[in-house]
C-alpha positions in Angstrom: 59.8 183.4 -85.0 59.9 180.9 -87.9 63.4 181.9 -89.1 66.7 183.6 -88.2 68.9 185.2 -90.6 72.4 186.3 -90.6 71.4 189.9 -90.3 69.2 189.1 -87.2 72.5 187.6 -85.7 74.3 190.7 -86.5 71.6 192.9 -84.9 71.9 190.9 -81.5 75.7 191.7 -81.4 77.2 188.6 -82.9 80.1 189.2 -85.7 81.2 187.1 -88.5 83.1 184.7 -86.4 80.1 183.4 -85.0 77.9 180.7 -86.5 74.6 179.4 -85.3 71.8 176.9 -85.7 68.1 177.5 -85.1 64.9 175.3 -84.7 61.7 177.2 -85.5 58.9 177.5 -83.0 55.9 175.4 -83.4 52.9 177.4 -82.2 53.5 178.6 -78.5 56.2 175.9 -77.9 59.8 175.2 -79.2 62.1 177.5 -80.9 65.9 177.1 -79.9 68.9 179.5 -81.1 72.5 178.3 -80.4 75.7 180.2 -81.5 79.4 179.6 -81.1 82.7 181.1 -81.8 84.1 179.4 -84.9 87.5 180.8 -84.0 87.8 179.0 -80.5 86.1 175.7 -81.5 84.9 173.4 -84.8 81.5 172.2 -83.5 79.0 170.2 -85.8 75.5 171.1 -84.7 72.5 168.8 -85.4 69.1 170.5 -84.6 66.5 167.7 -83.7 63.1 168.9 -82.4 63.7 170.7 -79.2 67.1 169.7 -78.4 70.4 170.3 -80.2 73.1 167.7 -80.4 76.7 168.8 -80.6 79.7 166.8 -81.3 83.4 167.5 -81.8 85.0 164.9 -84.2 88.4 165.6 -84.0 91.2 163.6 -81.9 94.9 163.7 -82.1 95.1 159.6 -81.6 91.7 158.5 -83.2 88.2 159.5 -84.0 86.3 160.1 -80.8 82.7 161.8 -80.5 82.7 164.3 -77.5 79.0 164.8 -77.0 77.0 167.8 -75.7 73.2 167.8 -75.5 71.3 170.9 -74.6 67.8 172.6 -75.0 64.3 172.4 -73.4 63.7 168.9 -72.1 60.3 169.7 -70.7 61.4 167.8 -67.4 63.2 168.4 -64.5 66.1 166.3 -63.0 64.6 166.4 -59.2 62.3 168.3 -57.1 64.6 171.1 -56.5 64.4 172.1 -60.0 60.6 172.9 -59.6 59.3 175.7 -57.1 57.5 174.2 -54.4 58.1 170.7 -56.1 58.1 167.7 -53.3 57.6 164.5 -54.9 59.6 162.3 -57.4 57.8 161.6 -60.4 58.5 158.5 -62.8 59.5 161.4 -65.6 62.2 162.6 -63.3 63.4 159.0 -62.4 63.6 158.4 -66.4 65.5 161.5 -67.2 68.0 160.7 -64.2 68.5 157.0 -65.7 69.0 158.6 -69.3 71.8 160.8 -67.9 73.4 157.9 -65.8 73.3 155.5 -68.8 74.8 157.7 -71.2 77.4 159.0 -68.7 76.4 162.5 -69.1 77.1 165.3 -66.7 74.5 168.0 -65.3 76.6 171.1 -64.7 75.6 173.3 -61.9 73.4 176.3 -63.2 74.4 180.0 -62.3 72.4 183.1 -62.3 68.8 181.4 -61.4 67.6 178.6 -60.1 64.9 178.1 -62.9 65.1 178.6 -66.4 61.3 178.6 -67.3 58.6 181.0 -65.7 54.7 181.4 -66.3 52.9 183.2 -63.5 53.7 181.9 -60.4 55.2 178.5 -61.8 59.1 178.2 -61.9 61.0 175.2 -63.3 64.6 174.2 -64.4 63.5 172.8 -67.9 66.7 173.9 -69.9 70.1 172.6 -69.4 73.2 171.5 -70.9 74.4 167.7 -70.8 78.2 167.1 -71.3 79.9 163.6 -71.9 82.9 162.9 -69.8 85.3 163.2 -72.8 84.0 166.6 -73.2 84.7 167.7 -69.7 88.1 166.1 -70.0 88.9 168.4 -73.2 87.6 171.6 -71.3 88.0 171.1 -67.7 86.5 174.4 -66.6 83.0 174.6 -68.1 79.9 176.3 -66.7 76.3 177.1 -67.8 74.5 180.7 -66.6 71.0 181.5 -67.0 70.8 184.9 -68.6 68.0 187.2 -68.2 64.6 186.8 -69.7 63.5 188.5 -72.7 60.3 188.0 -74.7 60.2 184.1 -74.2 59.2 182.6 -71.1 62.4 180.4 -71.1 65.6 182.2 -70.4 68.9 182.0 -72.5 71.6 179.7 -71.2 75.2 180.7 -71.7 77.6 177.7 -71.9 81.1 178.9 -71.4 84.5 177.0 -71.4 86.1 180.1 -69.7 85.7 181.1 -66.2 87.2 184.2 -64.5 89.4 183.3 -61.4 88.3 185.1 -58.4 91.0 183.6 -56.1 91.4 180.6 -53.9 87.9 180.0 -52.1 88.2 181.0 -48.1 88.4 178.3 -45.7 85.0 177.4 -44.0 84.3 175.2 -41.2 81.8 172.8 -42.0 79.1 172.1 -39.6 78.6 168.5 -41.2 82.4 167.7 -40.1 81.0 167.7 -36.4 79.0 164.4 -37.2 82.2 162.5 -37.3 82.4 161.1 -33.6 86.4 161.1 -33.8 86.6 164.9 -34.9 86.0 166.5 -31.3 88.9 164.6 -29.7 91.0 165.8 -32.7 90.0 169.5 -32.3 91.0 169.3 -28.6 94.3 167.8 -29.1 95.0 170.3 -31.9 94.1 173.3 -29.7 95.9 171.9 -26.6 99.3 171.1 -28.5 99.7 174.8 -30.3 101.4 177.4 -27.8 101.6 181.0 -28.7 102.4 184.4 -26.9 101.1 187.7 -27.1 97.6 189.4 -26.8 94.7 186.9 -26.3 92.8 187.7 -29.6 96.2 187.4 -31.6 96.9 184.1 -29.6 93.1 182.7 -30.6 93.9 183.8 -34.2 97.0 182.2 -34.5 95.5 178.7 -32.7 92.7 179.0 -35.4 94.9 179.3 -38.2 96.9 176.2 -37.0 93.7 174.3 -36.7 92.7 175.3 -40.1 95.9 173.6 -41.8 95.0 170.6 -39.8 91.5 170.6 -40.8 92.2 171.0 -44.5 94.5 167.7 -44.6 91.7 165.8 -42.4 88.9 166.9 -44.7 90.6 165.8 -47.8 91.1 162.4 -46.3 87.4 162.3 -45.2 86.2 163.3 -48.8 88.0 160.2 -50.5 86.3 158.2 -48.0 82.9 159.9 -48.2 83.2 159.3 -52.3 83.4 155.7 -52.0 80.6 155.5 -49.8 78.5 158.0 -51.9 79.3 155.4 -55.1 77.7 152.4 -52.8 74.7 154.6 -52.1 74.3 155.7 -55.9 74.3 151.8 -56.9 71.6 151.1 -54.3 69.5 154.5 -55.6 69.7 152.8 -59.1 68.3 149.6 -57.6 65.4 151.2 -55.7 64.6 153.2 -59.1 64.4 150.0 -61.0 62.3 148.4 -58.1 60.0 151.6 -58.3 59.1 151.3 -61.9 58.3 147.8 -61.3 56.3 148.7 -58.5 57.7 146.6 -56.2 59.9 149.1 -53.9 58.9 149.2 -50.3 58.2 152.0 -48.3 61.8 151.8 -46.8 63.2 151.9 -50.0 61.4 154.8 -51.0 62.3 156.7 -47.7 65.8 155.7 -48.3 65.7 157.2 -51.6 64.3 160.6 -50.6 66.9 160.7 -47.7 69.7 160.5 -50.3 68.4 163.0 -52.6 68.2 165.5 -49.6 71.5 164.8 -48.2 73.5 164.9 -51.8 71.9 168.3 -53.1 73.9 169.7 -55.7 76.2 172.5 -54.7 75.8 175.7 -56.8 78.7 178.2 -57.2 78.1 181.2 -55.0 79.4 183.9 -57.1 78.3 186.4 -59.6 79.2 185.1 -62.8 77.8 188.4 -64.8 75.8 191.5 -64.7 73.4 193.4 -66.6 74.8 197.1 -67.0 72.6 199.5 -68.8 71.0 196.5 -70.8 74.1 194.7 -71.6 75.1 191.6 -69.8 78.9 191.7 -68.7 81.2 188.9 -67.3 84.4 190.3 -67.1 85.8 190.2 -63.7 87.2 193.4 -63.4 84.1 195.0 -64.9 81.8 193.3 -62.5 84.1 194.6 -59.5 84.1 198.1 -61.2 80.2 198.4 -61.6 79.7 197.0 -58.1 81.8 199.6 -56.3 80.5 202.3 -58.3 76.9 201.4 -57.4 77.4 201.3 -53.9 79.7 204.3 -53.6 76.9 206.3 -55.2 74.2 204.6 -53.2 76.0 205.3 -49.9 77.2 208.9 -50.8 75.5 211.8 -49.1 77.2 214.8 -50.3 75.4 218.0 -49.8 72.8 216.5 -47.8 71.7 218.6 -44.5 70.2 215.8 -41.9 68.0 217.3 -39.0 69.1 217.5 -35.6 66.7 215.9 -33.0 66.1 218.4 -30.2 63.8 218.6 -27.1 63.9 214.8 -27.1 64.3 213.0 -23.6 66.0 209.8 -23.3 65.4 207.4 -20.3 68.6 207.0 -18.2 70.1 204.1 -16.4 69.6 203.6 -12.7 72.8 203.8 -10.5 72.6 200.2 -9.9 72.0 199.5 -13.5 75.3 201.7 -14.6 77.6 199.8 -12.1 76.4 196.6 -13.5 77.9 197.7 -16.9 81.3 198.0 -15.3 81.6 194.4 -13.6 84.2 192.3 -15.4 83.0 189.8 -17.6 82.3 186.2 -16.0 82.9 182.7 -17.6 79.1 182.0 -17.4 78.2 185.2 -19.0 80.5 184.4 -22.0 79.2 180.9 -22.1 75.4 181.9 -22.1 76.2 184.4 -24.9 78.0 181.8 -27.0 75.3 179.0 -26.6 72.7 181.4 -27.6 74.1 182.1 -31.1 73.3 180.0 -33.9 75.7 177.3 -34.5 75.9 177.8 -38.3 75.8 181.6 -38.5 77.9 182.3 -41.6 81.6 182.5 -40.9 83.8 185.6 -41.3 87.5 186.0 -42.4 88.3 183.2 -40.0 86.3 180.5 -41.4 85.0 179.2 -38.3 81.2 179.0 -37.3 80.2 179.1 -33.6 79.6 175.5 -33.7 83.3 174.9 -33.3 83.5 177.1 -30.0 80.3 175.6 -28.7 81.7 171.8 -29.3 85.1 172.6 -27.9 83.8 175.1 -25.2 85.8 173.3 -22.3 89.1 173.4 -24.1 88.8 177.2 -25.6 86.9 179.0 -22.6 90.2 179.7 -20.9 91.6 181.4 -24.0 88.1 183.3 -24.5 87.7 184.3 -20.7 91.4 186.0 -21.0 90.4 187.6 -24.2 87.2 189.3 -22.3 89.2 190.3 -19.2 92.1 192.0 -21.6 89.1 193.8 -23.5 87.7 194.8 -20.3 91.0 196.2 -19.0 91.2 198.4 -22.1 93.4 196.4 -24.5 92.7 197.3 -28.2 91.6 194.8 -30.7 93.9 193.4 -33.4 92.9 194.5 -36.6 92.5 190.9 -37.6 89.8 190.3 -34.9 87.5 193.1 -36.3 88.1 192.1 -40.2 84.9 191.4 -42.1 83.9 190.0 -45.4 81.2 191.9 -47.3 79.1 189.4 -49.1 76.3 190.4 -51.8 73.0 188.4 -51.2 70.3 188.2 -53.9 67.1 189.7 -53.1 65.4 188.1 -55.8 65.7 184.8 -57.8 67.5 185.3 -60.9 69.4 188.5 -59.8 71.1 190.1 -62.8 71.7 193.8 -61.8 73.7 195.0 -58.8 70.6 196.7 -57.4 69.1 192.9 -57.3 71.7 192.6 -54.3 71.8 193.3 -50.7 75.3 193.8 -49.2 75.9 192.2 -45.6 79.0 192.0 -43.4 80.4 188.9 -42.0 82.5 189.0 -39.1 85.1 186.8 -37.3 83.6 184.4 -34.7 85.6 186.0 -31.7 83.9 189.3 -32.6 80.5 187.8 -32.7 80.7 186.5 -29.4 81.9 189.8 -28.0 79.3 191.7 -29.6 76.5 189.3 -28.1 78.2 189.7 -24.9 78.0 193.4 -25.0 74.5 193.6 -26.5 73.1 191.1 -23.6 74.7 193.4 -21.0 73.2 196.5 -22.3 
């Protein structure tokens, strides 16, 4: 489009409270529309080629420029921003240097990993970059990739508001075990807490006790890690300068690649918005309501008559195999099942991955064996042992509808081991 009018904006759902700025397209490239709510903020937009510069020129103490730059930069920041991208280019390094020198922040992108698509090519070319003063003024801000329309670039929503979905659940990080001192701490914490009751309840209480200890420990380690990261970032900048001058060694470049892989940007694992009947909704309660309604309808089977299989002969167990099912569980049987499971299987409500139990096997094995013996003797499982997280996993990149997600169940670590032992025996 060569121009956008107020009438066009109204037709897209923007009322009179919204102002906008527009840069017309040039042939097949360019063309940007930015809209903002004038009731919530007073911003001045200056369109320049394919990027918008935004600044707020108001401060209680003194004039201060809070800057925001957004648009199609026609460059990616690192190899993860391009589908199948591997190597680091000069353009990527220049873009990263520009962000660092101007003290801008690149926010995580929700909704999709990429903002541009053409054929099988995917890249994140569009983004918002914010200054530190801007972030200090509005601490909670995020950018969201919305569904594509007629353009090969998707719209980007920048919002200073974010629905609270509650405190994130605890998760035992596999990387913590790289600390050589942690294993001894875990053994000491497990041994010093003594509880009574059914074995699964006791194990649950011990895990909650260790969870509290780990939160305090992780906070201390994070402060130490931040100091180390700053040193590495300074070293990375030196390597960038050496690479630009052509004097970087193979060891320097290897260190650079290792740093980028180890410090990948964490993305928010939550659904910020959903497309419902062609309209994008971001209200938390509406998202929950639509999700529940969709799966309730999907898994309902009212009035369906299912066929009953007849005249089917199933193979039966021999007397020897049948007797083997009733043998009490052994310590070795439990150990083999536990160590055959992946260390990093997604944790359930207890927050502990199986790497914790494998690392501390010699310490926790007596409690696990007691749990299996009680289960064999007919003890009922505590409701907390069988508690489950239902998680929606995107089936496609840029998932925007409920049907684009697949529900999976995340059970607790104790239940995982029990299910594996039973499966192996059968």
